[in-house]
C-alpha positions in Angstrom: -29.8 25.5 82.8 -33.5 25.6 83.4 -33.2 29.0 85.0 -31.6 30.3 81.8 -34.4 28.8 79.6 -37.0 30.3 81.9 -35.4 33.7 81.9 -35.2 33.5 78.1 -39.0 32.8 77.9 -39.8 35.8 80.2 -37.6 38.1 78.1 -39.4 37.0 74.9 -42.8 38.0 76.5 -41.4 41.3 77.8 -40.0 42.1 74.3 -43.5 41.4 72.8 -45.2 43.8 75.3 -42.6 46.5 74.8 -42.9 46.2 71.0 -46.7 46.7 71.1 -46.2 49.9 73.1 -43.6 51.6 70.8 -46.3 53.0 68.5 -49.4 53.9 70.5 -52.3 55.8 68.8 -49.8 57.0 66.1 -47.4 58.4 68.7 -43.9 57.1 69.1 -43.0 56.1 72.7 -39.3 56.5 72.6 -38.7 55.1 76.1 -40.5 51.9 75.1 -38.3 51.7 72.1 -35.2 52.0 74.3 -36.5 49.4 76.7 -37.3 47.1 73.8 -33.7 47.3 72.5 -32.3 46.6 76.0 -34.5 43.6 76.5 -33.6 42.3 73.0 -29.9 42.6 73.8 -30.4 40.8 77.2 -32.4 38.0 75.4 -29.5 37.5 73.0 -27.0 37.2 75.8 -29.2 34.8 77.8 -29.9 32.7 74.7 -26.2 32.5 73.9 -25.3 31.6 77.5 -27.9 28.9 77.5 -26.4 27.5 74.3 -23.0 27.6 75.8 -24.2 25.9 78.9 -25.6 23.1 76.7 -22.3 22.9 74.9 -20.4 22.7 78.2 -22.2 19.8 79.6 -24.9 21.4 81.6 -27.4 18.8 80.6 -27.3 15.6 82.6 -29.0 13.6 79.8 -26.1 13.9 77.4 -24.9 10.6 76.1 -22.0 9.4 74.0 -23.0 9.0 70.3 -21.2 6.2 68.4 -19.4 6.9 65.1 -21.7 5.8 62.3 -18.8 4.2 60.3 -18.1 1.8 63.3 -21.7 0.5 63.4 -22.8 -2.4 61.3 -26.2 -2.9 59.6 -27.3 -4.9 62.7 -26.6 -2.0 65.0 -23.6 -3.8 66.5 -20.1 -2.4 66.4 -18.0 -3.7 63.5 -14.8 -5.7 64.1 -11.5 -4.2 63.2 -11.3 -6.5 60.2 -14.5 -5.0 58.9 -13.5 -1.4 59.1 -11.0 0.3 56.7 -8.1 2.6 57.6 -10.2 5.5 56.3 -13.0 4.6 58.8 -10.4 4.8 61.6 -9.4 8.3 60.6 -6.5 7.7 58.2 -6.2 10.4 55.5 -6.4 9.3 51.8 -3.1 8.6 50.1 -2.7 10.7 47.0 -0.7 8.0 45.3 -3.1 5.1 45.8 -6.3 4.1 44.0 -9.3 5.6 45.9 -6.9 6.8 48.6 -5.6 3.4 49.6 -1.9 2.5 49.0 0.8 0.0 50.0 1.8 0.4 53.6 5.4 1.4 54.3 6.7 -0.4 57.4 7.6 1.9 60.3 10.4 1.4 62.8 7.8 1.3 65.6 5.7 -1.6 64.1 7.4 -4.3 66.1 7.0 -2.4 69.4 3.3 -1.8 68.6 2.7 -5.5 67.8 4.3 -6.6 71.0 2.2 -4.1 73.0 -1.0 -5.5 71.5 -0.1 -9.1 72.0 1.6 -9.0 75.3 -1.4 -7.8 77.2 0.4 -6.3 80.2 -1.0 -2.9 79.6 -4.2 -2.4 77.7 -3.9 1.3 77.1 -1.7 2.0 74.1 -0.8 5.6 73.1 1.0 6.5 69.9 2.4 10.1 70.1 4.1 12.1 67.3 4.0 15.4 65.5 1.0 16.2 63.4 1.1 14.1 60.1 3.9 11.8 61.3 1.6 8.9 60.5 0.4 8.0 64.0 -3.1 7.0 63.0 -2.0 5.0 60.0 0.6 3.1 62.0 -1.8 2.3 64.9 -4.6 1.3 62.5 -2.3 -1.2 60.8 -1.2 -2.7 64.2 -4.8 -2.9 65.5 -6.3 -4.5 62.4 -3.5 -7.0 62.1 -3.2 -8.0 65.8 -6.8 -7.5 67.0 -8.9 -8.3 63.9 -11.8 -9.9 65.7 -12.2 -7.2 68.4 -15.1 -4.9 68.0 -14.1 -1.3 67.5 -16.0 1.4 69.4 -15.6 5.1 68.9 -17.7 8.2 69.8 -18.3 11.7 68.6 -15.9 13.9 70.6 -18.4 15.6 72.8 -16.5 17.4 75.7 -19.6 17.0 77.9 -19.2 13.2 77.8 -16.7 11.7 80.3 -14.2 9.1 79.2 -15.6 7.0 82.0 -19.0 7.0 80.3 -17.4 5.8 77.1 -15.7 3.0 78.8 -18.9 2.0 80.5 -20.7 1.8 77.1 -17.8 -0.2 75.7 -17.9 -2.6 78.6 -20.8 -4.6 77.2 -19.1 -5.3 73.9 -15.8 -6.2 75.6 -17.6 -9.2 77.2 -18.6 -10.6 73.8 -16.5 -12.6 71.3 -12.8 -11.7 71.4 -13.1 -8.3 73.1 -13.4 -4.7 72.1 -11.3 -1.6 71.3 -12.1 1.9 72.4 -10.6 4.0 69.6 -9.6 7.6 70.5 -7.9 9.3 67.6 -6.4 12.8 68.2 -6.7 13.2 72.0 -7.5 16.6 73.3 -5.8 17.9 76.4 -9.0 17.2 78.4 -9.2 13.6 77.2 -5.5 13.1 77.9 -6.1 14.2 81.5 -9.0 11.8 81.8 -6.9 9.0 80.3 -4.0 9.7 82.7 -6.4 9.5 85.6 -8.0 6.2 84.5 -6.8 3.4 86.8 -5.6 0.3 85.0 -8.0 -1.8 87.1 -10.9 0.3 86.0 -10.8 -1.2 82.5 -13.1 -4.1 81.8 -11.5 -7.4 80.8 -10.7 -7.7 77.1 -11.2 -3.9 76.5 -8.3 -2.1 74.9 -8.0 1.7 74.7 -6.0 2.6 71.6 -5.3 6.3 71.2 -3.2 8.8 69.2 -2.0 12.2 70.3 -0.1 15.2 68.9 3.2 15.1 70.9 2.9 18.9 71.3 -0.1 18.3 73.6 2.1 16.3 76.0 4.4 19.3 76.4 1.9 22.0 77.0 0.6 23.4 80.3 -2.9 21.9 79.8 -1.5 18.5 80.7 0.8 18.8 83.7 4.0 16.8 83.7 2.9 14.7 86.6 -0.2 13.5 84.6 2.1 12.6 81.7 4.2 10.5 84.0 1.1 8.9 85.5 -0.1 8.0 82.0 3.2 6.4 81.1 3.0 4.3 84.2 -0.2 2.4 83.2 0.0 2.8 79.4 2.3 1.8 76.6 3.6 5.0 74.9 5.0 4.6 71.4 6.7 7.7 69.9 6.8 8.1 66.1 8.6 10.8 64.3 10.2 11.7 61.0 10.9 9.1 58.3 13.9 6.9 59.2 16.6 5.6 56.9 15.0 2.2 56.3 11.6 3.8 55.7 13.2 6.3 53.3 14.8 3.3 51.4 11.5 1.5 51.2 9.8 4.6 49.8 12.5 5.0 47.2 12.1 1.4 46.1 8.4 1.8 45.3 7.8 3.0 41.8 4.5 4.5 42.9 6.4 7.0 45.0 8.8 8.0 42.3 7.5 11.6 42.5 8.9 11.8 46.1 12.4 10.8 45.2 13.8 14.4 44.9 12.5 15.2 48.4 13.7 11.9 49.8 17.2 12.3 48.2 17.7 15.6 50.1 18.0 13.6 53.3 16.2 16.3 55.4 13.7 15.3 58.1 10.2 14.8 56.6 7.0 13.4 58.0 5.3 10.4 56.3 1.9 12.0 56.4 3.2 15.2 54.7 4.5 13.1 51.9 1.3 11.2 51.3 -1.4 13.8 51.6 -2.7 16.0 48.7 -2.4 19.6 49.9 -3.3 21.5 46.8 -7.1 21.1 47.3 -6.8 22.4 50.8 -4.7 25.4 49.9 -7.0 26.4 47.0 -9.9 26.5 49.4 -7.9 28.9 51.6 -7.2 31.5 48.9 -9.2 34.7 48.1 -9.2 34.8 44.4 -12.9 34.4 43.5 -16.3 35.7 44.4 -17.5 34.6 47.8 -14.0 33.7 48.9 -14.2 36.1 51.9 -17.4 34.3 53.0 -15.8 30.9 52.8 -12.6 32.0 54.4 -14.4 33.6 57.3 -16.3 30.4 57.8 -13.3 28.0 57.5 -11.1 30.2 59.7 -13.7 30.5 62.4 -14.4 26.7 62.6 -10.7 25.8 62.3 -9.6 28.3 64.9 -12.3 26.9 67.3 -10.7 23.4 67.1 -7.1 24.7 67.0 -7.7 26.5 70.3 -9.2 23.4 71.8 -12.2 25.3 73.2 -13.9 22.8 75.6 -17.4 23.2 74.2 -19.4 22.2 71.2 -19.4 24.6 68.2 -23.2 24.9 67.8 -25.1 26.8 65.2 -25.7 30.1 67.1 -22.0 30.2 68.3 -20.8 29.7 64.7 -23.2 32.4 63.5 -21.7 34.8 66.0 -18.1 33.9 65.2 -18.7 34.0 61.4 -19.9 37.6 61.7 -16.9 38.8 63.6 -14.5 36.9 61.3 -16.1 38.2 58.2 -15.9 41.8 59.4 -12.2 41.3 60.2 -11.4 39.8 56.9 -13.4 42.3 54.9 -11.8 45.2 56.8 -15.1 46.8 57.8 -16.4 48.2 61.1 -17.8 46.1 64.0 -21.3 47.3 63.2 -21.2 46.6 59.4 -24.1 44.4 58.2 -23.2 40.8 57.3 -25.2 38.9 54.7 -27.1 35.9 56.1 -27.5 34.6 52.5 -23.8 34.6 51.8 -23.2 32.9 55.1 -25.7 30.1 54.3 -24.2 29.7 50.9 -20.7 29.4 52.4 -21.9 26.9 54.9 -23.6 24.7 52.2 -20.3 24.8 50.2 -18.2 23.7 53.3 -20.5 20.9 54.4 -20.5 19.2 51.0 -17.7 17.7 49.0 -16.9 18.4 45.4 -15.2 16.6 42.5 -11.9 18.4 43.3 -12.1 18.8 47.0 -13.1 17.0 50.2 -15.8 18.0 52.6 -14.3 20.7 54.9 -16.9 20.8 57.6 -19.0 18.0 59.1 -22.3 18.5 60.9 -21.8 15.9 63.6 -24.6 14.4 65.6 -24.5 14.6 69.4 -27.1 13.3 71.8 -29.1 16.6 72.0 -28.4 18.1 68.5 -25.6 18.8 66.2 -22.2 20.6 66.2 -19.7 21.6 63.6 -16.4 19.8 63.2 -13.6 20.8 60.8 -11.6 18.6 58.5 -8.4 17.8 60.5 -6.1 18.8 57.6 -7.3 22.3 57.9 -6.0 22.6 61.4 -2.7 20.9 60.3 -2.1 23.4 57.5 -3.2 26.4 59.7 -0.7 25.4 62.4 2.2 24.9 59.9 4.2 28.2 60.0 6.2 27.1 56.9 3.0 26.7 54.8 1.9 29.7 52.7 -1.7 29.1 53.7 -0.9 29.2 57.4 -2.6 31.8 59.6 -2.5 32.7 63.2 -5.6 32.2 65.3 -7.7 35.3 64.9 -8.0 37.6 67.8 -11.7 37.4 67.4 -11.6 33.8 68.7 -9.5 34.8 71.7 -11.9 37.7 72.5 -14.8 35.3 72.3 -13.0 33.0 74.8 -12.3 36.0 77.0 -16.0 36.9 77.1 -17.6 33.5 77.5 -15.3 31.2 79.5 -14.3 31.4 83.1 -12.1 29.8 85.8 -10.3 26.6 84.7 -11.7 26.5 81.2 -10.5 30.1 80.6 -7.1 29.2 82.1 -6.7 26.2 79.9 -7.5 28.2 76.8 -4.9 30.7 77.9 -2.4 27.9 78.1 -3.3 26.9 74.5 -2.9 30.6 73.4 0.6 30.5 75.0 1.5 27.3 73.1 0.4 28.8 69.9 2.4 32.0 70.4 -0.7 34.3 71.0 0.9 36.1 73.9 -1.4 39.1 74.0 -4.4 36.8 74.2 -2.7 34.6 76.8 -2.0 37.8 78.8 -5.8 38.5 78.9 -6.9 35.0 79.6 -4.3 34.2 82.3 -4.9 37.4 84.3 -6.8 35.4 87.1 -5.5 33.5 90.1 -4.1 29.9 90.0 -2.2 30.5 86.8 0.9 28.2 86.5 4.1 30.1 87.4 5.7 28.7 84.2 3.0 30.5 82.1 3.4 33.7 84.1 7.2 33.5 83.5 6.8 33.0 79.8 4.5 35.9 79.5 6.9 38.1 81.4 9.8 37.2 79.1 7.7 38.0 76.1 6.7 41.4 77.6 10.4 42.2 78.2 11.3 41.3 74.6 8.6 43.7 73.4 9.8 46.6 75.7 6.8 46.7 78.0 8.8 47.0 81.2 6.0 48.0 83.6 3.9 45.0 82.6 7.0 42.8 82.8 7.6 43.9 86.4 3.9 43.1 87.2 4.0 39.6 85.7 7.4 38.8 87.1 6.3 39.8 90.6 3.4 37.4 90.2 5.8 34.6 89.5 7.9 35.6 92.6 4.7 35.8 94.7 3.9 32.2 93.7 7.0 31.0 95.7 7.5 28.3 93.1 10.8 26.6 93.8 12.0 26.8 90.2 10.3 29.8 88.6 10.4 32.3 91.5 14.2 32.4 91.6 14.3 32.6 87.8 11.9 35.5 88.0 14.0 37.3 90.6 17.0 36.8 88.3 15.1 38.1 85.3 13.9 41.1 87.3 17.5 41.8 88.4 18.6 41.8 84.8 15.7 44.0 83.8 16.3 46.6 86.5 20.0 46.8 85.6 19.2 47.4 82.0 16.8 50.1 83.0 19.5 51.8 85.1 17.8 51.0 88.4 20.9 49.8 90.1 19.6 49.5 93.7 16.5 47.5 92.6 18.7 45.3 90.4 21.1 44.6 93.4 18.1 43.9 95.6 16.6 41.2 93.3 20.0 39.6 92.5 20.8 39.3 96.2 17.3 37.8 96.7 18.3 35.1 94.2 21.3 34.2 96.3 19.1 33.8 99.3 17.1 31.1 97.5 20.2 29.1 96.8 18.6 27.9 93.6 21.1 25.7 91.9 20.7 27.2 88.4 20.0 30.8 89.3 22.4 31.9 92.0 25.6 31.5 90.0 24.2 33.8 87.3 23.2 36.2 90.0 26.8 36.3 91.3 28.1 36.9 87.8 25.6 39.7 87.2 26.3 41.3 90.6 30.0 41.3 89.6 29.2 43.0 86.3 26.8 45.4 88.0 29.5 46.5 90.6 32.1 46.7 87.9 29.9 49.0 85.9 29.5 51.2 88.9 33.2 51.4 89.4 33.1 49.4 92.6 36.1 47.2 91.6 36.6 45.4 94.9 33.0 44.4 95.2 33.0 43.1 91.6 36.2 41.2 92.3 34.5 39.8 95.5 31.6 38.3 93.6 33.7 36.8 90.9 36.1 35.2 93.3 33.3 34.0 95.5 31.8 32.1 92.6 35.1 30.7 91.5 35.7 29.5 95.1 32.5 27.4 94.8 34.2 25.3 92.1 31.0 25.3 90.2 32.3 23.8 86.9 29.5 25.1 84.8 29.6 28.7 85.8 33.1 29.5 87.1 34.6 29.9 83.6 32.3 32.9 83.1 33.4 34.3 86.4 37.1 33.8 85.4 36.6 35.5 82.1 34.9 38.5 83.7 37.5 38.7 86.4 40.3 38.7 83.8 38.7 41.6 82.0 38.4 43.5 85.2 42.1 42.9 86.0 43.2 43.9 82.5 41.3 47.2 82.9 43.0 47.8 86.2 46.4 47.4 84.6 47.1 44.1 86.4 48.2 42.3 83.3 49.6 39.2 85.0 46.5 38.6 87.0 44.4 39.0 83.9 46.5 36.5 82.0 46.2 34.1 84.9 42.4 34.1 84.8 42.3 33.9 81.0 44.6 30.9 81.1 42.5 29.3 83.9 39.4 29.9 81.8 41.1 28.5 78.7 41.9 25.2 80.4 38.5 24.6 81.9 37.3 23.0 78.7 34.1 25.1 78.7 32.9 25.0 75.1 32.1 28.7 74.8 34.3 30.4 77.4 37.5 28.4 76.7 37.9 29.5 73.1 37.0 33.1 74.0 39.7 33.2 76.7 42.2 31.9 74.1 41.3 34.7 71.8 41.7 37.3 74.6 45.2 35.9 75.4 46.1 36.1 71.7 45.0 39.7 71.5 46.9 40.6 74.6 50.1 39.0 73.1 49.6 40.8 69.8 49.2 44.1 71.6 52.6 43.4 73.3 54.3 42.3 70.1 54.6 38.7 71.3 53.7 37.1 68.0 54.7 33.6 68.7 52.6 33.4 71.9 49.7 35.0 69.9 50.1 32.4 67.2 50.0 29.6 69.9 46.7 30.8 71.4 45.1 31.5 68.0 46.0 27.9 66.9 44.5 26.5 70.1 41.3 28.5 69.6 41.1 27.4 66.0 41.6 23.8 67.1 38.6 23.9 69.4 36.3 23.8 66.4 33.9 26.3 68.1 31.2 27.4 65.7 32.0 31.2 66.2 35.4 31.5 67.9 37.4 29.0 65.7 36.7 30.9 62.5 37.7 34.2 64.3 41.0 32.6 65.2 41.5 31.3 61.7 40.9 34.7 60.2 43.3 36.4 62.6 45.9 33.7 62.0 45.6 34.5 58.3 46.2 38.2 59.0 49.2 37.4 61.3 50.8 35.2 58.7 50.2 37.6 55.9 51.8 40.5 57.8 54.8 38.2 58.5 55.2 37.6 54.8 54.0 34.0 54.8 51.3 33.9 52.1 51.1 30.1 52.1 50.2 29.9 55.8 47.8 32.9 55.4 46.1 31.0 52.5 45.9 27.9 54.6 44.1 29.6 57.5 41.7 31.6 55.3 40.8 28.5 53.4 40.1 26.8 56.7 37.8 29.7 57.8 36.0 29.7 54.4 35.4 25.9 54.8 33.6 26.4 58.1 30.6 27.9 56.3 30.2 30.5 59.1 27.5 33.0 58.1 29.7 36.1 58.6 33.3 34.9 58.7 33.4 32.4 55.8 32.5 35.2 53.2 35.0 37.5 54.9 37.7 34.8 54.5 36.8 34.3 50.8 37.3 38.1 50.3 40.6 37.9 52.1 41.7 35.0 49.9 40.7 37.0 46.8 42.9 39.9 48.0 45.8 37.6 48.7 45.7 35.8 45.3 45.4 39.2 43.6 48.6 40.4 45.4 50.3 37.1 44.4 49.3 37.8 40.8 47.0 34.7 40.6 44.2 36.4 38.8 42.0 33.4 38.2 42.2 32.3 41.8 41.4 35.8 43.0 38.4 36.0 40.7 37.2 32.6 42.0 37.3 33.7 45.6 35.7 37.1 45.0 32.9 35.4 43.1 32.4 32.9 45.9 32.2 35.8 48.4 29.6 37.5 46.2 27.6 34.3 45.9 27.1 34.1 49.6 25.0 37.3 49.5 26.5 38.5 52.7 25.2 42.0 53.5 28.8 43.4 54.0 31.3 41.1 52.4 29.5 40.5 49.1 29.4 44.3 48.2 33.0 44.6 49.2 33.9 41.6 46.9 32.0 43.3 44.1 34.2 46.3 44.4 37.3 44.1 44.6 36.3 42.1 41.6 35.5 45.3 39.7 39.0 46.6 40.4 40.5 43.2 39.4 38.6 43.2 36.1 39.5 46.8 35.5 43.2 45.7 35.3 43.0 42.2 34.1 39.7 41.4 32.5 37.1 42.8 30.1 36.4 46.4 31.1 32.7 45.8 30.8 32.9 43.3 33.6 34.5 46.0 35.8 31.6 48.3 35.1 29.2 45.4 35.8 30.6 44.6 39.3 30.8 48.3 40.3 27.2 48.8 39.3 26.2 45.7 41.2 27.8 47.1 44.3 26.0 50.4 43.9 22.8 48.5 43.6 23.2 46.9 47.0 22.8 50.3 48.7 25.5 49.3 51.2 26.4 52.4 53.3 30.1 51.9 52.8 30.6 49.8 49.6 27.9 51.5 47.5 29.6 54.9 47.7 33.0 53.3 47.2 31.6 51.7 44.0 30.3 55.1 42.8 33.8 56.5 43.2 35.3 53.5 41.5 32.9 53.9 38.6 33.8 57.6 38.3 37.5 56.7 38.2 36.8 53.9 35.7 34.7 56.0 33.4 37.4 58.8 33.6 40.0 56.3 32.3 37.6 55.3 29.5 37.3 59.0 28.5 33.6 59.0 29.3 33.7 62.4 31.1 30.0 62.9 31.7 29.5 59.4 33.1 32.5 60.0 35.4 30.9 63.3 36.5 27.6 61.5 37.1 29.1 58.9 39.5 31.2 61.4 41.4 28.2 63.7 41.8 26.1 60.8 43.1 28.7 60.0 45.7 29.0 63.7 46.8 25.2 63.9 47.1 25.3 61.2 49.8 27.2 63.7 52.0 29.1 60.9 53.7 32.0 62.3 55.6 34.3 59.5 54.5 33.5 59.4 50.8 32.4 62.9 49.9 36.0 64.4 50.0 37.3 61.5 47.9 34.5 62.1 45.3 35.2 65.8 45.2 38.9 65.0 44.7 38.0 62.8 41.8 35.7 65.4 40.3 38.6 67.9 40.4 40.5 65.4 38.3 37.8 65.4 35.8 38.0 69.1 35.6 41.7 68.9 35.1 41.2 66.6 32.1 38.9 69.2 30.6 41.3 72.1 31.3 38.8 73.9 33.6 41.3 75.4 36.0 38.9 77.5 38.1 36.5 74.6 38.6 39.5 72.4 39.5 40.7 74.9 42.0 37.2 75.2 43.7 36.9 71.4 44.0 40.3 71.1 45.7 39.4 73.9 48.1 36.1 72.1 48.9 38.0 69.0 49.7 40.4 70.9 51.9 37.4 72.6 53.7 36.0 69.2 54.7 39.0 68.7 57.0 39.4 65.1 55.9 42.7 63.8 57.3 43.7 62.0 54.1 42.2 63.7 51.1 42.6 67.2 52.5 46.4 67.1 52.5 46.4 65.4 49.1 44.2 68.2 47.7 46.7 70.8 49.2 49.5 69.1 47.2 47.5 69.0 44.0 46.3 72.6 44.4 49.9 73.8 45.0 51.0 72.0 41.8 48.1 73.7 40.0 49.1 77.1 41.3 52.7 76.5 40.4 51.8 75.5 36.9 49.7 78.7 36.6 52.8 80.7 37.7 51.3 81.7 41.0 54.3 81.0 43.2 53.1 82.5 46.4 49.8 80.6 46.3 51.7 77.4 45.5 54.1 78.0 48.4 51.1 78.6 50.7 49.5 75.2 49.9 52.7 73.2 50.0 53.4 74.7 53.4 49.9 73.8 54.6 50.4 70.2 53.3 53.8 70.0 55.1 52.2 71.0 58.3 49.5 68.3 58.3 51.8 65.5 59.3 50.3 63.2 56.7 52.8 60.4 56.3 52.4 60.3 52.4 52.3 64.0 51.9 54.9 65.7 54.3 58.0 64.5 52.4 56.5 65.3 49.0 55.4 68.8 50.3 59.0 69.5 51.5 60.5 68.4 48.2 58.0 70.6 46.3 58.9 73.6 48.5 62.6 73.1 47.7 61.8 72.9 44.0 59.7 76.0 44.3 62.6 77.8 46.0 65.0 76.7 43.3 62.5 77.9 40.7 62.2 81.3 42.4 66.0 81.7 42.5 66.3 80.8 38.8 63.6 83.3 38.0 65.4 86.1 40.0 68.7 85.4 38.3 67.0 85.4 34.9 65.4 88.7 35.7 68.8 90.2 36.9 70.7 89.1 33.9 68.0 90.4 31.6 68.3 93.8 33.2 72.1 94.3 33.5 73.9 91.6 31.5 77.6 90.9 32.4 78.4 94.4 33.3 76.8 93.8 36.8 79.8 91.6 37.7 82.1 94.7 37.5 79.8 96.8 39.7 79.6 95.8 43.5 76.4 97.8 43.9 74.7 95.7 41.2 76.0 92.5 42.8 74.3 93.5 46.1 71.1 94.2 44.1 71.2 90.6 42.7 71.5 89.0 46.1 68.6 91.1 47.3 66.5 90.0 44.4 67.1 86.3 45.0 66.1 86.5 48.7 63.2 89.0 48.4 59.8 87.4 49.4 56.3 88.5 49.9 55.3 85.3 52.0 52.8 86.5 54.6 51.6 83.0 55.5 48.0 84.1 54.6 45.9 82.0 52.3 45.4 83.1 48.7 42.6 85.5 48.1 40.9 83.8 45.2 37.2 83.3 45.4 36.1 80.1 47.2 32.6 80.1 45.7 31.2 76.5 45.8 30.2 74.9 42.6 27.1 72.7 42.3 27.0 69.6 44.5 29.2 67.2 42.4 31.0 63.9 42.9 34.6 62.7 42.9 36.9 59.7 42.7 40.2 58.3 43.9 43.1 60.4 42.6 46.8 60.0 43.3 48.5 63.3 44.1 49.9 64.7 40.9 
């Protein structure tokens, strides 16, 4: 520390000398200017480092500074009966006078009272989520059970050891009834110290009462073994969401009437969240007035410092540095942009004072050798709440600062906090050194894989493997095996999966065997795949063998070994595995349906439905409905689809509602059909809602107000669904055609054609041809039918051939009609071939009738007396010019238009 101060003094002198030499006798000395700038930069770094060293505990004279609110006029600590809950850190209650309100009893009160009166353990820790009410609950217990104890608390200076605080409290513990060391909101560092505090090290009659965010007990900064050690010599009380009795007590209090709608919902809610006024905090975090960027930069910087749990004091020069980087980031300017010192000072004055409509957001807290900045705890709470609109992620500027100014264990601990907060890129930078926990390395590798950075994934995964950790090294090998297989690197995948087997890790090796089986199966090495599946099954591992059975059944089915496949599916079905069992039942049902064994299929589907599986049971119900419907059993079909709809499954319930609507429509139950279609629409499902809109539009077109039909078709168009929006355009075209609104019909058909969708464009063209028929525009009709045919669509092409043949026949163009009917007959279309044959026969009869009429018109009855004329008649009836070539009319394409559903005419 003294070396840094000395170096700073030397640099100041050097800067002064260099500055005097810059302008010498009117001449600029550029090299002196350069040197001066370099020295100034070095001085800034040294000064900052010195400040950081002071903040990190480099000064041995640092002492714990008592909280002013705990100290009486005589300089002695107050007793717990003399301090208020607010003094102890309880937030004001928005429903009470001056922030104080009636205490709602919590379910942990009795346990806390027993802990404070039993005396077996004198360290009591209340843990819970932020704003669960831990401080309020502990304050009530302490003030009621230990009212005469003097309460001692200190400014949270990371340079001061917990042992030093205990030593300072020792004196007061010996007086009167005893003393309480109050530690509200333990940091990971304090938790570690508390875990290492031996019970015998506490003075007699000294209690340590503390609260902690339960998330801190699950992070890497406090290892699991330390948490266990803490629980051995401390009483841990966990508090959570409001319980039933607490909810009832709140509902009974008239002062909390405003909370009744929230409480009546029955969802989990934290007591502190209910009681605290958030509007003032949120308003301060908005950017809707002059100077808001300055205030936000300041509040975000200070809040992020404490969210990240940086193990140093936030001193004035550090805040000045952070404010500038934050301000530039929020203002969207470059890293060298000037930052107003006046605006910064104004924002700091605003934050460190309270107003009539807001609390003081920043406190300038005294420490033994100066001051540091501490943020209002509600700011960190709101910033960490992802559901709150004022939430924000810790700025990268804060992580970059930590990356530059912290080293070794401190840097590692900050990296663990970044990981807990989801700042993976920052954690990757901060945890790049040695001694990083394998769990953290593994988590980063998984994140990198999810983001597609496979080279970095391999690097971090190999770091986990190199650690040799008994849990995470095998998991990393398995992860790397999966990764290499996905990347097509089969040999590398096989290598790592076999390495997992060598570890015999209880959780990893079964999955390695399953993956090896799948890998070999994918490579066509059937026997090797079968070997791995059978080997796992032979272990009788009840957790994993159902998956092996399922995979082996699929392999056998592909190999044509149906009985072996059924055997393994049946074995998997009876294992009782909650996921694999229902899936195996569905596979058996599908196999039976493929073979026409409907009774067996029904049996397996009913068994799958009976499992109640969140995904498989609704699938079984849907398929049972289809099976019963196809068998002509609408009541049973209705039953199963209603069961599926009642599951509330995100995908399958809306589908079942649509199926029910279709069933009721077929049964002529219009109101019930409308009910189910509307329910399917109300789900907002991306697929089934647009389909239901089309179905409901068609229903209303036949049975309801025509405007409702138009409404639902237009709603379906508005969804933009790739299938049901074009279908709705075609439906609208057909609807407007029936309403005689020709231009509107043309508009919708043209819109559908413009999409150029292979499935819908031919149908739209077909519909547009119908519009042209209605208008008597024969040539345009002919061109649209030819365009439909040219698409090669397997359904609308043959239908267009029939209609074009009819058009040509009506125009008296027999040869063209015969050509198109013949083309239609040759398509093999099930709905067209028979009709095409009948039309050809009719055309033949028509041709013969025309020949007879022509013959009689020429010769009359005298031809019957002349054999030569009779021969000429027979020749006339059989004479053809059928070359089999297409008609030679122009196939010029009209403008891109639209069409609709049209039945062959």
